[in-house]
C-alpha positions as CSV (number, residue, x, y, z in Angstrom):
1,M,-26.2,-16.8,-1.4
2,A,-24.2,-14.6,0.9
3,I,-23.5,-16.7,4.1
4,S,-21.9,-15.6,7.8
5,S,-18.2,-16.4,9.2
6,T,-20.4,-17.5,11.7
7,F,-23.4,-19.4,10.4
8,T,-26.0,-20.5,13.0
9,P,-29.5,-22.3,11.8
10,P,-32.5,-20.5,11.9
11,T,-34.5,-21.0,14.9
12,E,-37.9,-21.7,13.2
13,V,-37.5,-25.2,11.3
14,S,-39.7,-28.4,10.5
15,Y,-38.2,-31.1,12.5
16,S,-40.8,-33.3,11.1
17,K,-37.3,-35.5,9.3
18,I,-36.0,-35.9,12.8
19,D,-36.9,-38.3,15.6
20,A,-37.2,-36.9,18.8
21,L,-34.6,-34.2,18.7
22,P,-34.4,-31.3,21.3
23,P,-35.4,-27.9,19.8
24,I,-32.6,-25.1,19.7
25,S,-34.5,-23.2,22.5
26,K,-33.6,-26.1,25.0
27,L,-29.6,-25.9,24.3
28,M,-29.0,-22.1,24.5
29,G,-27.7,-22.5,28.0
30,Y,-25.1,-24.6,26.6
31,A,-24.3,-22.2,23.5
32,S,-22.6,-19.4,25.5
33,P,-18.5,-19.5,26.6
34,D,-17.8,-19.7,30.4
35,V,-14.8,-17.2,30.4
36,K,-12.8,-18.8,33.3
37,K,-13.1,-22.3,31.6
38,S,-12.0,-20.8,28.2
39,V,-8.8,-18.9,30.0
40,F,-8.4,-22.0,31.6
41,Q,-8.4,-24.6,28.7
42,L,-6.0,-21.9,26.6
43,L,-3.4,-22.0,29.4
44,N,-3.8,-25.9,30.3
45,T,-2.9,-26.4,26.2
46,A,-0.4,-23.3,25.9
47,I,1.8,-23.6,28.3
48,P,2.5,-27.2,27.8
49,F,2.7,-26.8,24.4
50,A,5.6,-24.3,25.0
51,L,7.2,-26.5,27.3
52,M,7.0,-29.3,25.2
53,W,8.1,-27.7,22.1
54,G,11.4,-26.7,24.2
55,A,11.9,-30.1,25.4
56,M,12.1,-31.3,21.6
57,Y,14.7,-28.5,20.8
58,F,16.9,-29.6,24.0
59,S,16.7,-33.0,23.0
60,L,18.2,-32.5,19.7
61,A,21.5,-32.1,21.6
62,Y,21.0,-35.8,22.6
63,S,19.1,-38.2,20.3
64,Y,16.6,-36.8,17.1
65,W,15.0,-40.3,17.9
66,I,13.7,-38.6,21.6
67,T,12.7,-35.3,19.3
68,L,10.5,-37.4,17.2
69,A,9.0,-39.5,20.1
70,L,8.3,-36.0,21.8
71,S,6.7,-34.8,18.6
72,V,3.4,-36.7,19.3
73,P,2.2,-35.2,22.5
74,T,3.5,-32.1,21.2
75,A,1.6,-32.4,18.5
76,L,-1.7,-33.4,20.1
77,L,-1.5,-30.5,21.8
78,L,-1.3,-28.5,18.8
79,V,-4.5,-30.5,17.8
80,R,-6.1,-29.2,21.3
81,L,-5.2,-25.5,20.2
82,F,-6.9,-25.7,16.9
83,I,-10.2,-26.9,18.7
84,V,-9.5,-23.7,20.4
85,Q,-8.9,-21.9,17.0
86,H,-12.0,-23.4,15.7
87,D,-14.2,-22.5,18.5
88,A,-13.0,-18.8,18.2
89,G,-14.1,-19.3,14.6
90,H,-18.0,-19.8,15.8
91,G,-17.7,-17.4,18.2
92,S,-18.2,-19.8,21.3
93,F,-14.9,-19.3,22.8
94,F,-15.1,-15.9,24.1
95,K,-18.4,-13.8,24.3
96,S,-16.1,-10.8,22.8
97,H,-15.8,-11.0,18.9
98,K,-12.3,-9.3,18.9
99,A,-10.8,-11.7,21.4
100,N,-12.1,-14.7,19.2
101,D,-10.5,-13.3,16.4
102,R,-7.1,-12.0,17.8
103,V,-7.1,-15.4,19.6
104,G,-8.1,-17.3,16.3
105,F,-5.3,-15.3,14.7
106,W,-2.3,-16.1,16.7
107,I,-3.1,-19.6,17.0
108,G,-3.7,-20.0,13.5
109,L,0.2,-19.0,13.4
110,L,1.1,-22.3,14.7
111,T,-1.7,-24.6,12.8
112,L,-0.7,-22.5,9.6
113,S,-4.3,-21.8,9.2
114,P,-5.2,-18.2,7.9
115,Y,-7.9,-17.2,10.6
116,H,-10.6,-15.6,8.9
117,Y,-10.2,-17.6,5.4
118,W,-10.4,-20.9,7.5
119,Q,-13.4,-19.3,9.5
120,K,-15.2,-18.6,6.2
121,T,-14.2,-22.1,4.5
122,H,-15.4,-23.6,7.6
123,A,-18.7,-21.4,8.1
124,I,-19.6,-22.8,4.3
125,H,-19.2,-26.1,5.5
126,H,-21.3,-25.9,8.5
127,A,-24.2,-24.0,6.1
128,S,-23.9,-27.1,3.1
129,S,-22.6,-30.3,5.0
130,G,-24.6,-33.0,3.1
131,N,-26.1,-31.1,0.4
132,L,-25.0,-32.7,-2.8
133,D,-25.4,-29.7,-4.7
134,K,-23.3,-27.4,-2.3
135,R,-20.1,-29.3,-2.7
136,G,-16.7,-27.7,-2.9
137,F,-16.0,-25.6,-0.1
138,G,-14.7,-26.4,3.5
139,D,-15.3,-30.0,2.8
140,I,-13.8,-33.4,1.2
141,D,-14.4,-34.0,-2.5
142,T,-17.1,-36.9,-2.8
143,L,-18.6,-38.2,-6.0
144,T,-21.7,-40.1,-6.3
145,V,-21.3,-43.5,-7.9
146,Q,-23.2,-42.4,-11.2
147,E,-20.8,-39.0,-11.3
148,Y,-17.9,-41.1,-10.9
149,L,-18.9,-43.8,-13.4
150,S,-19.6,-40.8,-16.1
151,L,-15.9,-39.9,-15.8
152,S,-13.2,-40.7,-18.5
153,P,-10.6,-43.0,-17.5
154,W,-8.4,-40.3,-16.6
155,G,-11.0,-38.4,-14.3
156,K,-11.6,-41.8,-12.9
157,F,-7.8,-42.4,-12.0
158,K,-7.5,-38.8,-10.4
159,Y,-10.2,-39.3,-8.5
160,R,-9.0,-42.5,-7.3
161,V,-5.7,-41.2,-6.8
162,Y,-7.2,-38.3,-4.6
163,R,-9.2,-40.7,-2.4
164,H,-6.4,-43.0,-2.0
165,P,-5.3,-43.3,2.4
166,I,-1.8,-42.0,1.0
167,T,-2.8,-39.1,-0.7
168,M,-5.8,-38.6,2.2
169,F,-3.7,-39.0,5.1
170,V,0.1,-38.8,4.2
171,V,0.8,-36.5,1.2
172,G,-2.8,-34.6,1.6
173,P,-2.4,-32.9,5.0
174,F,1.3,-31.5,4.6
175,F,0.2,-30.3,1.2
176,Q,-3.2,-28.4,2.7
177,F,-1.7,-26.9,5.5
178,V,1.6,-26.2,4.8
179,I,1.6,-25.1,1.0
180,F,-2.3,-24.6,0.0
181,H,-3.1,-22.4,3.0
182,R,-0.2,-20.0,1.9
183,M,-2.1,-19.1,-1.6
184,P,-5.3,-21.1,-1.9
185,T,-6.5,-21.1,-5.3
186,N,-10.5,-21.7,-4.4
187,I,-11.6,-18.5,-3.0
188,P,-12.5,-15.4,-5.1
189,R,-10.1,-12.3,-5.2
190,S,-13.6,-10.4,-3.9
191,W,-13.0,-12.2,-0.1
192,K,-11.0,-9.0,0.9
193,R,-10.7,-9.8,4.7
194,E,-10.2,-13.7,3.9
195,W,-7.2,-12.7,1.1
196,R,-6.0,-10.1,4.2
197,S,-5.6,-12.8,6.8
198,I,-3.9,-15.1,4.4
199,H,-1.6,-12.7,3.7
200,L,-0.7,-11.4,7.4
201,T,-0.3,-15.1,8.2
202,N,2.4,-15.8,5.7
203,L,4.0,-12.9,6.5
204,A,4.0,-13.6,10.1
205,L,5.2,-16.7,9.2
206,A,8.3,-15.6,7.4
207,G,9.4,-13.1,10.4
208,V,9.3,-16.3,12.6
209,L,11.6,-18.2,10.2
210,V,13.7,-15.1,9.9
211,L,13.6,-15.0,13.8
212,A,14.6,-18.4,13.8
213,G,17.2,-18.3,11.4
214,L,18.8,-15.3,13.7
215,T,18.7,-16.9,17.2
216,G,18.6,-20.9,17.5
217,G,18.9,-21.6,14.0
218,L,16.5,-22.4,10.9
219,K,17.8,-26.0,10.7
220,N,17.1,-26.6,14.6
221,F,13.5,-24.5,14.2
222,L,12.4,-27.0,11.2
223,L,14.0,-30.6,13.0
224,V,11.5,-29.6,15.8
225,Q,8.4,-27.8,13.8
226,G,8.6,-29.9,10.9
227,P,7.4,-33.3,13.1
228,I,5.1,-31.2,15.4
229,T,3.2,-29.7,11.8
230,Y,3.0,-33.0,10.2
231,V,1.7,-35.1,12.9
232,A,-1.1,-32.8,13.8
233,S,-2.4,-32.4,10.1
234,V,-2.5,-36.0,9.9
235,L,-4.6,-36.0,13.0
236,G,-6.7,-33.2,12.0
237,A,-7.2,-34.7,8.5
238,W,-8.5,-37.9,9.9
239,L,-10.6,-36.3,12.6
240,F,-12.3,-34.4,9.9
241,F,-12.5,-37.1,7.7
242,I,-14.0,-39.5,10.3
243,Q,-16.5,-36.8,11.3
244,H,-18.5,-37.0,7.9
245,Q,-17.1,-40.1,5.9
246,Y,-18.6,-43.0,7.2
247,E,-21.0,-45.9,5.6
248,S,-24.1,-44.4,6.9
249,T,-23.5,-40.5,6.6
250,Y,-26.1,-38.3,4.8
251,W,-26.0,-36.6,1.5
252,R,-29.1,-35.2,-0.2
253,H,-30.0,-32.7,-2.9
254,S,-31.2,-29.2,-1.8
255,A,-34.8,-30.2,-2.4
256,G,-34.7,-32.8,0.4
257,W,-31.6,-31.6,2.0
258,D,-32.6,-30.7,6.2
259,Y,-29.8,-28.7,8.1
260,F,-30.8,-30.5,11.4
261,D,-30.8,-34.3,9.4
262,A,-27.5,-33.3,8.1
263,A,-26.1,-32.3,11.6
264,V,-27.3,-35.5,13.4
265,K,-27.2,-38.1,10.6
266,G,-24.3,-36.9,8.7
267,S,-21.8,-36.3,11.5
268,S,-20.8,-39.1,14.0
269,Y,-20.0,-39.5,17.4
270,Y,-16.3,-40.5,17.6
271,V,-16.0,-42.1,20.8
272,L,-12.2,-41.9,21.9
273,P,-10.5,-42.6,25.2
274,K,-11.1,-39.9,27.7
275,I,-7.2,-38.9,27.2
276,L,-7.6,-38.6,23.3
277,Q,-11.1,-36.9,24.0
278,W,-9.3,-34.2,26.0
279,F,-6.6,-33.8,23.3
280,T,-9.2,-33.3,20.5
281,G,-11.2,-30.9,22.6
282,S,-14.4,-33.4,22.4
283,I,-14.7,-32.9,18.5
284,G,-15.8,-36.3,18.5
285,L,-19.2,-35.3,19.5
286,H,-19.4,-33.9,16.3
287,H,-23.2,-34.0,15.8
288,I,-23.9,-32.1,18.4
289,H,-21.4,-29.6,17.6
290,H,-23.1,-29.5,14.0
291,Y,-26.3,-29.2,15.4
292,N,-25.1,-26.0,17.3
293,S,-22.2,-24.7,16.5
294,R,-22.1,-22.2,19.4
295,I,-21.8,-24.5,22.0
296,P,-18.0,-24.2,23.4
297,N,-15.9,-27.7,23.3
298,Y,-16.0,-28.2,27.1
299,K,-19.5,-28.0,27.1
300,L,-20.4,-30.5,24.5
301,Q,-19.9,-33.5,26.5
302,Q,-22.1,-32.0,29.2
303,C,-24.7,-31.4,26.4
304,Y,-24.7,-34.9,25.0
305,D,-25.2,-36.5,28.6
306,E,-28.3,-34.2,29.6
307,N,-30.0,-34.8,26.4
308,P,-30.7,-38.5,25.6
309,E,-31.9,-37.9,22.2
310,F,-28.2,-37.2,21.3
311,Q,-27.3,-40.7,22.3
312,N,-29.1,-42.8,19.7
313,V,-26.7,-41.7,16.3
314,T,-23.8,-43.3,14.5
315,R,-20.9,-44.1,17.1
316,L,-17.5,-44.8,15.9
317,T,-14.8,-46.0,17.7
318,I,-10.8,-46.6,16.9
319,K,-11.5,-49.9,15.9
320,T,-14.8,-49.4,13.7
321,S,-13.5,-46.3,12.2
322,L,-10.6,-48.2,10.3
323,H,-12.9,-49.6,7.7
324,C,-14.0,-46.3,6.5
325,F,-10.4,-45.7,4.9
326,R,-12.0,-47.5,1.7
327,L,-15.1,-45.2,1.5
328,A,-15.2,-43.0,-1.9
329,L,-18.6,-42.9,-3.3
330,W,-22.1,-42.0,-2.1
331,D,-24.9,-44.5,-3.8
332,E,-27.8,-42.5,-4.2
333,E,-30.0,-45.4,-4.6
334,K,-28.6,-47.2,-1.6
335,N,-28.3,-44.0,0.7
336,K,-24.6,-45.0,2.3
337,L,-21.1,-44.7,1.1
338,V,-19.4,-47.3,-0.9
339,A,-16.0,-48.6,-2.0
340,F,-14.7,-48.6,-5.3
341,K,-14.7,-52.5,-5.1
342,D,-18.9,-52.5,-4.0
343,L,-19.3,-50.8,-7.7
344,A,-20.7,-53.5,-10.1
345,P,-18.3,-55.3,-12.3
346,A,-20.1,-53.7,-15.6
347,G,-19.7,-50.3,-14.6
348,S,-16.9,-50.0,-12.0
349,G,-14.4,-48.9,-15.2
350,S,-11.3,-49.9,-13.8
């Protein structure tokens, strides 16, 4: 099935599985970009990012510890820029398709995420999130208990390594953004536009490295950009993980899968302090975003406040989200994510 790069759910759908959630038509007022707000958000993120990047560069003359300390707020600003790229990919940041694509492409150089490649795989994620029969694109690999138990000892070992927190949040993010995005092996050659986006991004990044070597020096450039990229990728990986990987999340086979059920039951409301909500572009209101991806990030909070139907969902805080590190398998009998240690001793296979 072909999937649009700006997939939106059908307007006619059965709500029998969902308790008193607003119809899509009620949300249309939120699902339109405000150009002034979009431009302001772009400026109040890009300008501070550039200033912080410059401060990090100048701090190299004093102490690299200062540089590393400054990398944290700079990385948070990069996460916020990624949210702009994310909205552009959904066609929700500007009304103009060309404006969305141009902004998305250039921010993609900073986030190391080829815009059209990321846009396509993310659209697939939205179209199939929580569907056990359509796993593999734009999501975190998640096996059912029975699938895991049927693996060979080597297969179980590999899956455990993949789901280990060190892989997921220490090594994996760097590999995903810095290495894998340069030449992704999981997409077909028939995706011409996506491959073109990958090659153009790689070419532009090579130009940036050459320019850095001819001006301030490649070493200094990497000493500044390296920690920014690493911290931002780790934060991004954690956000994507916690938005869907929690105990009461939603997984169903195609026959029982429902787009709107998956949106509100399979996407968490990650309640963050206001300053972190600003840096993350309110992406913690992820259930609303999946319910209607055309709502710009700066309207998610308003939509939540004005629609009480969205408030009775899975809420996670920084503290309560930490236990989700251990969850790795979908238990189809219990309808919840479980940890390896929760498996029956006779079938744990390890």
